[in-house]
N, C-alpha and C positions, 0 to 999 in steps of 0.2 A: 502687369501681366494678369491675364484672366485665367481662372481655374473653374473647370466644370466639376460639380460635386453632387453626391447623393447622400441624404441624411434622414434620420428619423426625427419627427417632432415628438414632444412629450406625450402627445395623444396617441402615438403609434403610427401616424400618417407619414408616408415617405415623400420627401421633397427632392426634386431635381432642379438645380439652379446653377448660376454662375456667380463668382465673386472676384473682385479685383484686389490684388495684393502684390507686394514686392517679391515675395517668394512663397513657397509652399507652407513653411512654418507659420508665417504671418496669416496665410489663408485659413489654416486649421484653427489658429487662435481666434480669428474673427468669427468663424462658424460656431465655435464653442460658446462665444459670447452671446450668440443668438439662441442659446439653450437647445441646440440641435446635436444629435448623436451621429457623428460622421460614419458613413458606410464606405464611400470611395471618393477619391479626388484625383483629377487629371489636369495637367496644364494644357490649355488649348494649343493645338498645333504640334503636340508632341505625342510619342507613343504612350502606351498604357503601363509602362514600367513603374511609374510612381504609384499607380493604383495597386499593382501587384505587390510592391514593397510594403505599402500600407496594410494590405490584407495579410501579408506574411507577419508583419509586426502585430497586427490585431489578433491573429490566431495564437501567436506566441504569448502575448500578454494576457489572453483570455483563458488560460489554462486553469480550470477550477479544480483545485485539490481538495482533499478531505478536510484540511485545515481551514481553507476558505469557507467550505460548507459549514463547518462547525461554528465559526464566528458569525456567519450569516444567520444560521438557525438560532444561535444564542441571542442575537439582537432581536430577531423576529419574535422569539419566545417572550422576551421581556416586554416588548411593545404590545403584543396580543394580550398578555397578562394584565397590562395597564388599560385594556379595553380600547385600544386603537384598532381601527379596521385593518384588514389584511392589505388591501391596495394602498392605503395611506402609509402603513408601516413600511412596505416595500419601497414606496416613493421617498420616504424620509431617509431610508438606508442608502438609496441610490444617490440622493443629493449630498449626503455627508461622507460617503466612502471615497477614499483616494486609491483604493486597490483596483487595478484594471480588471482583474478576474471577477471581483465582486460587482464591479460596475457592469460588466458583461452579463453576469448572472441576473442582477436586478432589472436590467434593461429587457432581457428576454422574458422574464417572469411578468413584468409590467405589461408588455405587449400581449402575451398570451391571456393573462387574466382580464385585461381590458377588452379582449376579443371574445370573452365569454367562457374561457376554459376554466375548469376547477383547478385549484392549487395543486392537487396531486397529479393531474394530467400535465400541468405546466412543468412540474418538476420532472416528470417522466420524459417529456419531450425535449429536455435539455441535451440529451444524448451525451452525458458526462459519466465518467467512471464513478459509480456510486453503489454501495451495498444495496441489493434489491430489498432487503428487509427494512431499510429506512423508508423506501417508497410504501411498503405495506403498512408501516406504523403511521405514516402521514395520511394514507388513504383512510385508515380506521379513525384517526383523530378528526379528520374532516367530515367523515360520514356521521360520527357520533356528536359532533359539535364541540369536541374537546381538543381542538388543534393546538391551543396554547399549552395544554398539559402534556400532550404527546411530544411536542417539540422539545420539552425539557428532557424527556427520555432519549430523544434522538441526539441531543447535545451530549448527554452522559455517555451514550454508546460511542459516539465519534471521539470524545475526549479520551475515553479508556483505550480505544484502539490507537490513537495518536501517541499516548503516553507509553503504551506497550511497544510500539514501533521505535520510539525514541530510545527507550531503555535497551532494546536489542541492538540497535545501531551503535550506541555509545559504548556498550560492553564489548563489541567486536572490533571497533576502530583501533584501539591501542594495541591489542595483540597482533592484529593484521599488519599494523605499521612496524612492529618489532620484528616480525618474521620477514617482511619484505626488506627492511633495512639490513638485517643480518645476512640474507641471501645476497644482496647487492655487495656488501662488504666482502663476503666470502669469495664471490666471483672476481672482484677486483684483486683480491689477494692471490687467487689461483692463476688468473690470466694476465696480470700486470706485474705483481711483485715476485711471484714464484718463478716464472721463467728466467728473470734476471738472477735470482738467487741460485737457481739450478745451474745456470751457465757458470756462475762464479765458483760454485762448489766443484763442478766438473773440471774447471781449469786448475783447481787446486788438487785434483786427483781424488776427490771424495764422491759420494753418492747421496742422492736425495733421501732424507729420513723416511721411514715407513708411514708415519702419520701424514706427512706432506704428500706422499704418493697416493695415500687413500683419499685425501681431499681433492687431489687432481683428478682421480678416477671418478669420484662422486660428481664433481663439477662437469666432467665430460658427459657422464650419463644424464645429468640434468639438462645440458644443452641439447643432447640427442633427443630427449623426450619432450622438450619444451614445445617445439614446432608441431609435432603430432598432437600433443595435448591441446594446444591452442586451436588447431584445426578441428579436433573432435568437439570442442566447446562451441565453436562457430557453427559447425554443421548441426549440432544439437539445438542451438538457439533458433536456427532457421527451420529445421524439420519439425520439431515438437509442436509449435503453434499450428502448422499445417495439418499435422496428424490429429490434433485436438479439435479441429473444425468439423471432423466427421463424428458421428454418434459412437461408432465402434472404437475409433481412435481415442476419444475422450474417456470411454468406459475402461479401455485397457490401460491407459496411462494413469487414471485414477486408481485402478486396481494395483498397479505397480507401485505408485506412491505410498499406498497404505501398507505395503510390505517393507518399506524402507524404515530403518530403525528409528530415527528421530520423528518422522512424520506419522508413523503408526500410532504414536502416543499423542502428539500435539494436535493433529487434524481432527480426530474424534473429540478431543477435549474442547477445541474451538467450536465445533459443531454443537456440543452439548451446552456450552456456555451461551452462545448466541441464541440457540433454540429456546432455552429456558427463559432468557430475557425477553424474547419476542412473544412467547406464549403468555408470560406474566403481563406484558403491556396490552396485548390484544384482549385477554380475558378481563382485565381490570377496567377496560373501556367498553364493556358490554357486548363484546363479540361472543357468540356461542361457540362451544367447543369444536364442532365440525367445521365451521367457517374459519376459526382460528388455526386449525390444523392445515387447511388448504393454503392459507396465507403464510403459515410458518414454513412451508416447503421452500419458499424463496431464500431462506437463510441457510439452506443445505446446498453447497456448491459441488461437493464430491458425489459422483454418480453412484458409487457403491453405497455410500451412506444415505443418499436420497432414495435408493431402491429399498433399503431397510425401513426408512421412515414411511414410505408409501405403503409397505406391507403392514406396518403398525397402524397407520391411519385406516386402512381397509378393515383391519380387525376391530378397531374402535367403532367404526360406522356399522359393523355387523353386530354390535352389542357387547363386545369385550370391554373391560375396564381399561382406562388410560394407563394405570399402573401396570397391569398384567401385560398388555401389549407392548408398552415401552421397554419393560424388562425383558420380555421374550425376544425382541428384535435388537436388543442392546442399544437402544436409543438413550436410555438413562440407566445408571447403575442401581444395584439393589438397595443400597442405603438411601439413595435419593428417592427411589420408588416408594419407600415406606412413607415418606412425606406426601407423595402423591395420593397414596391410599387414604391418608388422614384427610387431605383436601377433598377427595371424592366423598368421603363420609360426611364431612361438615358442609359440603357444597361451596367450598372456597378454594378452588384450584389455583386462582391467581396468586393468593398468598403463598401457597405451596411452591409454585414456580418461582416466586421471588426469593424464597429461602434456598431453593435449589440453585438458582443463579448465583447467589452469594457464595455458596459452597464451591461451585464449579469455578467461579472467578478466582477465588483464593487458591484453589488447586492449580488453575492455569498459571497464575502468577508464580507460584512456587515451582512448578515444572519448568517454566521458561527460565526462571532464575537459575535452577540447577543446570539446565541445558547450556545456558550462556557461560556459566562458571566453568563447566566441563570443557567447552570449546576454548575459552580463554586460557584455562590451565594447560590444555593440550598444545595450544599455539605457543604459549610461553615456554613450555618444556622443550618444544622443538627448537625455538629460538636460542634458548640457553645451551642446548646440546650442540647446535651449530657453532655458537660462540666458543664453547669448550674445545671443540675440534679445531676451530680456527686458531685459538690461542696456543693449543698444544702443538699444532703444525708449525706455527711461527717460531715457538721456542725451540723445537727440534731442528728447524731449518737453520736458525741462528747458531745453535750448538754444533750442528753439522759443519757449517761454514767455519766456525772457530777451530774445530778439531782438524779440519782439512788444512787450514792455514798453519797449524802447528806441525 
């Protein structure tokens, strides 16, 4: 059987050719043995469903996550530090990796760089979900000739975010499981066991105990509210992204988010932590203050906080000190602004921002830990309360049935 295929050569050139093989799997294997990167493949005389399936598989396997990015940048950082050229380092990673996403990443970067694009532009053209501040750091490192150094900062940033995400997920999984399991058990008791027990008690001339009746009422209310709640969640998931596509919608939703209890503390803290890290990196790599402020805007995603930052930036460009303008617009707290004042006097703002980042990072870790503990405690209390009600209801039902039988 003959297969028509399209593939990339190692030089980036596209090859259109045919290959003879027993089946598609063997054809793909033979193509890879020729050091070609497959784009599409179709059996001659058939429809293009095979190609569509391959493209679907390729898109699925080529999902570049923050974890994949972190490992890639870590390898690249070590190779550049060992004075291996950028194109050679990417080629080595491409040959050694077995991760499809990293393979896709290095293939695309190799093509763009061999085509004459700077590394920062090649990263930007990937069109993957990536923190815009990472692009700014890479751009500065490439411009200043310190790409190896800044990639170490990028790895630290991605690692801290991944660890933070992992901690939050792991702290929520167990209480969520407990609450879900308790609700399922309660519903089984109310809708499976309780009707049988209720009929049995009535046949004996008794009545369902008060606690069992309460559980039955609560379960009925839960069922009545379940569908509307699910509907509201689905509608919200569909509508909110559409609203946020408009400038006004994004501004209003960001304004609303900052008024909600947990986010009003965590989002500004995230902003201050990321901003101080980015400013420290930019200034330590020779970027002047005004340019660093422009690049640092990319780390502020909330429209309300971005508006404050732009006002502070305008004041600084008009001659106001960094310390005064940041404190005035609540970009950095007063205690941290004292460090900025020292940095401005000594002419070493980068060191001040590094110290500020450490303070905010510790504060962020502590705040998130307290928040997750509070959520976990609340979930566990809810689960234990339901278990208590369930146990009491069962005991009263059994006692009611015993009394009715006597």
